[in-house]
N, C-alpha and C positions, 0 to 999 in steps of 0.2 A: 299136442299142442306143446311146443318149446315156448320156455320162459326164460328169459336174462335178464339182467339189469342193467339197460344204460348208465352213463354218467349224468344224466339231468330224469330219468323215468325211466319205467317202467314201462318193457316189450312184451305185451300178447299176443304173439301170432302163429296161425296156422303152418307158417312157414317163412321164417324169418330170409334166410339165403335165399336171395335170386339167380334161378338157375340159368345156366348155359342155354342159349338159342338151341341149341341141339339135340335138347334136352324131349322130355315128355313134352306135348304138345298139352298137356292139364293145365288150365291158367292159376295163379300163386300168384301170392299178395301179402305183403309184409309190412308193418304197421311203428312207428314210431315215435318215441314226444321228446324232441328234441326241448323244449319248456314248459314252463306250467299250462303255457295257452295255445299253444300247436303242436298237430302231428304231420310225422311227413307217409306219406303211403309209399310204396315201391310195387310194379306188376310185372309179373309176365304174361302177355295176352296171348291168345291163341292166334296160330297163324293168321287166320281168314278174319278175326277182326279189325274193323275200322273204327267203332267208337266203341268208350270207355263211360258207363256213370255210373259215379261213386255219389255213394249213399253211406249218410254216418245215422245210426239208431232208426233205419228205416226211411228215414229225410231224403229225399234230393238235393243235395250239394253244384253239383255242374256234371256235363256231359262234356265231354274236350276225346280228343286222337288216342288210339287203344296206343298208338305208337310211341306218347310220350312215355310211358310208363310209372308217371312218376308222379304228385300230386300231393300240396300242403294245404292241412286246415288249420283255421286260427280261431281265436276267438271264443275256443277251450276254456273249461272250468277246471281250477286247480284240483289235483286228489281225484281224479271222477275218472270212472272208466269208459271208456266206448267203444263200438262194435262197430265198422266200416265195411260196407260191400259195395264191390265192382262189376256190374254186369255188363259182360261185353257182347255187340251184334257186329253184321256182316254189313257189307256194305249195303244191302237191301234192308236192314235194322231188323231182320232176322238173329233171334238168339243166339249167340256161338260161345257160352259159357259164362261162368260167375266163377268170384273167393271172397274168401270174407279175414278179418285179421280183430282183433281186440290189442287196444291200447290203455294204459292207465298213466292219465297224466301227473307229474310230481307235482309238490306239493309247492306255494311260491318261498322265497327266499328274497326279504327285503321290499322294498315299495314298487308299485307297479310303474313302469318306464313313462315317462310323459312327454311328449309332443315337442316339439319347437326347439329354438337352440336358449343352452342356458341363461344365456343374460339378456333374452328376450324378454319384451314390455309383461308378456303373458307371464314368465316363469318368476317374475322382480320381486320379491316381498314389499307391500309398502314401507317405507323409509320413517321412521321413530320422528314425528314433529314435522310430518309433511304438510303442504300448504293445503288450505282450503282454497273453495271456490268461493268467490265473495258473495255469494246471493245462497249459499250450501244451506243454508235452514228450509227457505224456499221449498228451494228445488225437490230437497228433503220430502217436507209436508207433502208438496200438491203434486209429484212426481212419483215416491215411493209407499212413505207410511199412508197414504191416502187408499193404496193399492191392495196392502197390508192380507187385510179380510180374506183377499182370495188369491192371494200368494199360491205360486205350487214349485214342483219339481217338474221339470218336462219331460216325463222319459217315457213318454204311454207308446202304441204301435201307431195313434195319427200324430202326436207335437215332439216326438223326439228326435233325433236324428241316427238312423241308419245307417250302419257302417260293417263292408262288407271289402272281403280281400281278393285280391286276383290272382291267381298261379300262374305263370307263364305258359300252360297250356289251357287256359279258360280262353273260353273263343275272343277271336278279334273282332272289335265294332267301329264304327265310326259314326261319334254320335250327333246327331241332325239340331244344329241348332236354332233355333226360331223366336227367342223373342232380344235381350241382351246380351254385348259380350259378343257376339259372333264374328270378329275379327279377331277375339283375342284364338293365337295360335290353338291346334286342337288335331293332335295323330292321331289317331286310332286307338285305342283302348281296350285292355280286356276286360270283360266282366263273366265275374261267374253267372251261374245258370240259379243261382240262389237268389240274387241281387233283387232287391224292391224296396221302392221308393216312400217313402213316409205316407200316412194315410191324410193328413192334412191338405188345405190348397196351396202350400209351399212344393209339397211334395220333395222333399229334399232327400239326399242319396249321396254317400259318400263310399267310392272304393278304395282302395289302400293298393299299393302297388303292382304289378309283380315286381318293377324295381327298389330298392330302397330308397324311402325316404319319399318317396308319390302319394299323394292326392289328387285326385279326382274330386270337385263339387258339385251335384246338380241340383239345381233349382227345377220343381217344374216337369219333374222325368216322370219317364214313359217309357216302355214298350211296347211298340207297335203291335200291330194286328198281325201282321209280315215276319215279328221278333226280333226285329229293329229295336235302338234306341235312340229317341228324341230327349231334350231338355233345351225349356225356357231361358237355362243357361248354362254353364258348361266352364270349370276354372279348374285349370290344373296349378298345386302347386307344391312344395316341396317343403316335407315336415321337418326337416334341419336347420329352418333358416328362421324366419319369421312369420307369425299367425296372423299379420297384416297381408293383405295382399299390394302395396304398394310399398317399398322400398326399393334398395337401388340395386338388387336381380332384375326387378318388371320394369317392364317399357310401355306399362298402363297399370292404371286400378283398378282392381275391382274385385267382384268375389259374386258369388250361391246367396248374402247375403247383402242388405242397404250396409252394411259397414262398413265390407271387402275383407270380413277374416274370413279364415281357412272353418270350413263348418264344421271340423273336430275340436278348434281354439277354445277354448274354457268348457267342455263338454266335462259336468262330470257322470262318472262311468262305474261302475257295482263294484270293480276289483280295489277301486281305489275305497269306500264306505266300506268291504270288508278289508282294507288294510288297515283302514281308521285314520287316514289321512289322506288330503288333497293335494298334492306340492305344484298348485297353479292358479292364475288368477279364474274365475269364475265369468260366463256369461249371459244376460239378463235381458230380457224384455222390457220395457214396459208399456202404459195407453197412450202415455205425457209426452211426448216427446218434442222438441222442440222444433220449426220450421225454419227450413234454409241456416241452422248452426250445426256444421260440425266439429264434433271433438276429438284431435290428435291419439291414438294414432286409426280410427275409420276413416272412409274414402268416402264416404255419403250419408244419407239419410233420405228416409220418406216421414219426418212429422211433420204432423198437420198443426201443432200446437203454438200460437204465437204466444210471447213475456215469460220475461226471465225465470219465471216455475217449470216451466218445460225443463225438464234433462235435454240435452243433446243426444247423438247418438257418438260412442266413443268418450263418453263423458265416464270417468271411475268411480266408485262408490266404496265407500269401507265402513264396515261394521267399528262403530266409538271402542279402541283398545280398551278403555277404562271399564268398555262390559266386561265379567267376569264370567266366559263361556260358563266354566261349570261350574256353576251356581242357577243355573238359568232351567234344572230341572227338562231339560231336553232328551229324546230318547236318542241314544247314539248317533244315532245315523245325522239325526239334524243336528247333533252336537261336531261332527266332520265337514257339516259344511258353517256353518257357523262362524266355526277359526277358519277357513279358509278363507268366510267373505273377513274375516278382522285379520289376516297376514297380508295375505295376498289381494283382496277388492274383490270385486265384479265390474264389468266393464259392459254400456250397454251398447247391443247387437243388434237390434232390430225395432220395431215397434211392433207390439203385443195386445194382444183381445186382455193384459193380466199379466201383472206381475210375476215376471217368469224366470228360474233360474233352469238355462238350458241341460239335456243332460242324453246318453245313448240311450237310442230306442234298440232294446236286448230281440224284437220279434225276429232278428234274422239267424239268432245265434239255436235255434230249436231248441231253445228251454230255458225259462224265466230263470235269467241273473240275478237280477232285481231278489227276485224271493227268495233266493242262497244266498242275498248280502242282507236281508232283515229290514228290504224296503216295498212297498208296495209298486206295481207296475202301470198305474192308473191317474198318473200326473196327481202323487199325494199333497196333501197340504205343508205349505211351507207358512202356512201363518201366525206359527206360535213363534218364529224367529222373533229378536229385537230388530223390528226392522224402524222404530222409532228412538234407535241411537244412529242409525245409519248418516252417513257423513256424505256429502260429496268435493273430490278430492280438486284442486286445479289441474289445471288440463286447458294448452296448445288450442288453439284454434285451426284448423284445419280447411 
């Protein structure tokens, strides 16, 4: 086994150099870790091979053309060993060979990268002396504090938001739209085999890539019996622009949640908890959202409650700056969330059955990333956050 130190990680590959086409027909595979969260595979396939089935630690990830010769894995944990296998098959799906390789991701240096423009509303801290909504006290009492006992971090396989990364070699699908925004541009999309929507009624799914800064958001997503994809809503957005799908770059407003926010907007992710910092606003749901009223930057609402004490979808809340988070005796992971709620605040993205802070479901990773960050992955309670000290900031109507 050859062992080499790469600039950003340790490479452990059965055969790191990729042989020329005229060398032995023995299949070979190499793996390298260019970052703390990704691994690049390269292989030399047998001449008769037509497909390559890629697995990590025994879990199937994708099935691609054997001629692709390369594939990139994401969503890995820093400083961790992984074993990859590629199994080749011929045109009749008969076994044509296999190869394996190992890799170790490097430790992360610095905070996790954040999505969307640095100047976007999502990534902008609340200014000192920010104006409050004229009905802040009543809204906070009836739409936030009233639901504090059931507050939770929505990170489970059912209610969290799963994220998959597409590779250039992943299969190309034309996702069939069945309900909303079906006139929105929807070119074919590459989706890896391991992609699977959330188990809740929303069936959300995010597919990032394969082009840089591209995101596909699906609501009501499902893989059909014949292996194709459909979704009630599909919306494409760019993660280097605004997290709201309604700006000068869009010809229409919409998305896979009622606010029209990108599904990755404001998600709490385990790497952020592990790093001890969240450098963006959060997104939340509340059961008491106002009918027929929307706050910018949201584009829509499903509110069913009348009256000024219901909170508007798109509203911006903040934990009062007067609260000393260090004195709250919170578990470290909850303190990270509380500090983000104080520094950046949180935006209401949807109506929900509980007061919930939206987070990533790590069900598609093949390992429990939340456990590695010291957080339960079953929608853990956030009832001990100081919700009574939350205030509603002034926002323009949309």
